[in-house]
C-alpha positions as CSV (number, residue, x, y, z in Angstrom):
1,M,16.0,-48.3,-2.7
2,G,17.5,-49.8,0.2
3,R,20.8,-51.8,1.1
4,A,21.2,-55.3,2.4
5,A,23.9,-57.5,2.4
6,G,24.9,-59.1,-0.2
7,F,27.7,-61.7,-2.6
8,A,29.9,-60.9,-5.2
9,F,30.0,-62.2,-8.4
10,L,31.6,-61.7,-12.2
11,I,30.8,-59.5,-14.7
12,A,30.9,-60.1,-18.2
13,W,31.7,-56.9,-20.2
14,A,31.9,-56.3,-23.9
15,A,35.4,-55.0,-24.7
16,L,36.3,-51.5,-24.8
17,P,39.2,-50.5,-26.7
18,H,42.4,-50.2,-24.6
19,A,43.7,-47.2,-26.4
20,R,43.1,-44.1,-24.5
21,P,40.9,-41.0,-26.4
22,A,43.2,-38.6,-27.7
23,A,42.7,-34.8,-26.6
24,G,39.6,-33.5,-28.0
25,Q,38.1,-36.7,-28.8
26,S,34.9,-38.2,-27.5
27,H,34.5,-39.6,-24.1
28,R,31.9,-43.0,-23.4
29,M,30.9,-45.0,-20.3
30,E,29.3,-48.1,-20.5
31,I,26.9,-48.8,-17.7
32,T,24.8,-52.1,-16.9
33,L,22.1,-53.0,-14.3
34,E,22.1,-56.4,-12.8
35,R,19.5,-58.3,-10.6
36,L,19.8,-61.3,-8.4
37,Q,18.2,-64.2,-9.4
38,G,18.3,-67.7,-7.7
39,G,21.8,-66.8,-6.4
40,E,23.4,-65.5,-9.3
41,W,23.3,-61.9,-10.9
42,K,22.2,-61.7,-14.3
43,T,22.1,-58.6,-16.3
44,V,18.9,-57.2,-17.3
45,D,17.6,-54.7,-19.7
46,P,18.0,-51.1,-18.2
47,G,14.2,-50.3,-18.7
48,L,13.2,-53.5,-17.0
49,V,10.4,-52.7,-14.4
50,L,11.5,-54.3,-11.0
51,D,9.4,-55.8,-7.9
52,S,9.7,-54.3,-4.8
53,G,12.4,-56.6,-2.6
54,D,14.8,-57.0,-5.9
55,R,18.1,-56.8,-5.1
56,V,20.1,-55.4,-7.7
57,R,23.6,-53.6,-8.7
58,F,25.2,-51.5,-11.1
59,G,27.9,-52.3,-13.4
60,F,30.3,-49.1,-14.8
61,R,33.1,-48.9,-17.1
62,A,34.7,-45.5,-18.6
63,D,37.4,-44.8,-21.1
64,F,38.7,-41.9,-19.1
65,D,40.2,-41.9,-15.7
66,G,38.2,-39.7,-13.1
67,Y,35.8,-40.2,-10.1
68,L,32.5,-41.3,-9.6
69,Y,29.4,-39.9,-7.4
70,V,26.1,-41.6,-7.0
71,M,23.1,-40.3,-5.6
72,N,19.4,-41.3,-5.6
73,Q,16.2,-39.6,-5.4
74,G,13.5,-42.1,-4.0
75,T,9.9,-42.9,-4.6
76,S,9.2,-42.1,-1.1
77,G,11.0,-38.8,-1.3
78,T,14.1,-39.6,0.3
79,Y,17.5,-38.6,-1.5
80,E,21.1,-39.7,-0.4
81,L,24.5,-40.5,-1.6
82,L,24.6,-44.4,-2.7
83,F,28.4,-44.2,-3.8
84,P,31.1,-43.0,-2.2
85,R,30.3,-44.0,1.8
86,E,31.1,-46.9,4.0
87,E,28.8,-49.3,3.2
88,T,29.3,-49.4,-0.6
89,G,32.8,-48.4,-1.2
90,A,34.9,-45.3,-0.1
91,D,37.4,-45.1,-2.7
92,N,35.7,-43.8,-5.6
93,R,38.5,-43.3,-8.3
94,I,38.2,-44.7,-12.1
95,E,40.5,-45.7,-14.4
96,H,40.5,-46.0,-17.8
97,G,38.8,-49.2,-19.2
98,K,38.4,-50.7,-15.8
99,P,35.4,-52.6,-14.8
100,Y,33.5,-51.7,-11.5
101,R,30.6,-52.7,-9.7
102,I,28.4,-50.2,-7.6
103,P,28.2,-50.6,-4.8
104,A,31.6,-51.9,-4.5
105,T,31.5,-54.0,-1.5
106,R,29.7,-56.9,-0.5
107,T,26.2,-54.8,-0.1
108,L,23.5,-54.4,-2.6
109,F,20.9,-52.6,-2.9
110,R,17.3,-53.7,-2.5
111,I,14.1,-51.8,-4.3
112,S,11.6,-50.3,-2.1
113,G,9.3,-47.7,-2.0
114,P,6.2,-46.4,-3.4
115,P,6.0,-48.1,-7.2
116,G,7.4,-45.4,-9.6
117,Y,10.8,-44.3,-11.0
118,D,13.8,-44.2,-8.6
119,I,16.3,-41.4,-10.0
120,V,19.8,-42.5,-9.5
121,Y,22.3,-39.6,-10.7
122,W,25.5,-40.5,-12.0
123,L,28.4,-37.8,-11.9
124,A,31.5,-38.0,-13.4
125,T,34.3,-35.8,-13.1
126,P,38.2,-35.8,-13.9
127,L,39.2,-34.4,-10.4
128,R,38.1,-35.3,-7.0
129,L,35.5,-33.1,-5.9
130,G,36.8,-30.7,-3.1
131,E,40.4,-31.3,-4.4
132,D,40.7,-28.9,-7.3
133,T,43.6,-26.4,-7.2
134,R,42.1,-23.4,-9.3
135,P,39.7,-21.1,-7.5
136,A,36.3,-22.3,-6.2
137,P,37.1,-25.9,-5.8
138,P,34.0,-27.9,-6.5
139,R,32.7,-29.5,-3.7
140,L,29.3,-32.2,-3.5
141,G,27.9,-31.0,-0.2
142,P,25.2,-33.1,2.0
143,P,21.9,-34.0,0.7
144,P,19.2,-31.3,1.1
145,K,17.2,-31.6,4.1
146,K,14.0,-31.2,2.3
147,P,14.5,-32.9,-1.3
148,A,12.0,-32.4,-4.0
149,P,9.3,-34.5,-4.3
150,A,9.4,-37.4,-6.6
151,K,7.2,-37.1,-9.7
152,K,4.0,-39.6,-9.2
153,L,4.8,-41.4,-12.2
154,L,4.0,-45.3,-12.8
155,P,6.3,-47.2,-14.6
156,R,4.5,-49.1,-18.2
157,C,5.3,-51.9,-20.3
158,D,6.2,-51.6,-23.8
159,D,3.6,-54.1,-25.3
160,S,6.4,-55.0,-28.4
161,I,9.0,-55.7,-26.0
162,F,6.3,-57.5,-23.5
163,R,5.2,-59.8,-26.6
164,A,8.8,-60.4,-27.6
165,R,10.3,-61.2,-24.7
166,G,7.6,-61.7,-22.2
167,E,9.0,-59.1,-19.8
168,C,7.9,-55.8,-18.5
169,V,10.0,-53.3,-19.9
170,D,9.3,-49.6,-19.9
171,S,11.2,-47.4,-22.6
172,A,11.3,-44.5,-20.5
173,A,13.3,-45.9,-18.0
174,G,17.4,-46.6,-18.0
175,P,19.4,-43.8,-18.6
176,R,19.0,-40.3,-19.7
177,A,20.7,-37.2,-20.1
178,V,20.0,-34.1,-18.0
179,G,18.4,-31.8,-19.9
180,A,18.6,-27.9,-19.4
181,G,15.1,-27.7,-18.2
182,D,15.5,-30.5,-15.6
183,V,15.9,-29.6,-11.7
184,L,18.9,-31.0,-10.0
185,P,19.2,-31.6,-6.5
186,E,20.4,-28.7,-4.6
187,N,24.0,-30.4,-3.9
188,L,24.5,-31.0,-7.8
189,A,23.2,-28.2,-8.5
190,A,25.7,-26.4,-7.0
191,V,28.8,-28.3,-8.7
192,P,30.9,-25.6,-9.9
193,R,31.5,-25.9,-13.6
194,L,28.7,-28.4,-13.9
195,R,27.1,-28.1,-17.5
196,E,24.6,-29.9,-19.4
197,R,26.5,-31.8,-22.0
198,E,25.2,-33.1,-25.5
199,L,25.3,-36.7,-24.5
200,L,24.5,-39.7,-27.1
201,I,22.8,-42.6,-25.2
202,M,23.0,-45.9,-27.0
203,R,21.4,-49.4,-25.8
204,Q,23.3,-52.5,-27.3
205,G,21.3,-55.4,-26.2
206,K,21.0,-55.2,-22.5
207,E,24.3,-52.6,-21.9
208,A,23.8,-48.7,-21.9
209,R,26.5,-46.8,-23.5
210,I,26.6,-42.8,-22.8
211,S,29.1,-41.0,-25.1
212,S,30.4,-36.8,-25.0
213,P,31.2,-35.9,-28.5
214,A,33.7,-33.7,-26.7
215,A,36.5,-34.7,-24.5
216,Q,35.5,-34.7,-20.5
217,E,37.2,-31.0,-19.2
218,G,34.9,-30.9,-16.4
219,P,32.2,-32.6,-14.1
220,V,29.2,-34.7,-16.5
221,I,25.7,-36.2,-15.0
222,Y,23.3,-38.4,-16.5
223,E,20.4,-39.9,-15.0
224,F,19.6,-43.3,-15.0
225,R,15.6,-43.8,-14.0
226,L,14.9,-47.4,-12.4
227,A,11.4,-48.3,-12.8
228,H,9.6,-50.6,-10.3
229,R,6.4,-51.4,-8.9
């Protein structure tokens, strides 16, 4: 997934409750995938199979305060930090109920590489990595020099969705929890106190909601499989 210059447009969000979750209550995140079509940004199904050259961005909102890190494992084998960085926005602080765009600048992501699934890792943490005052502060190291090879899987259209909408939507694409048996990139796996969490992922229309039944007391990670051909 490459980057190119783009334009900013407004995002329409479903309302989140304005009250902050009480201690011990679940935390929730919302994420949308948007594609630039005819000069306008349009929210698309998280599992939409994209074409090479498509320009996309993400919408994000959470009901807690913290920091967000986004990394991408491309189908060509490349692995890079997407956000925060100079081109996509250096301020990765997130505030309760506030909508964000990733990239946060006029930059956008351009789909490239062999057909398959880009794995976009989303790491949300209540403390900025490297600024924790407790022993062994968590840090996000550089991407590995030899990233793990991408899985050679090709997107497939869900026939029932295709017939209903006329769109190629892959039910295996979109957000998913990171399981205990999944292998994370080295710089993510090395983040202290990062653990698998029980996440509930629901799709409501073209929006995905990720909920954790327990309050977030440390880093939490999930992935978004971006399907393209």
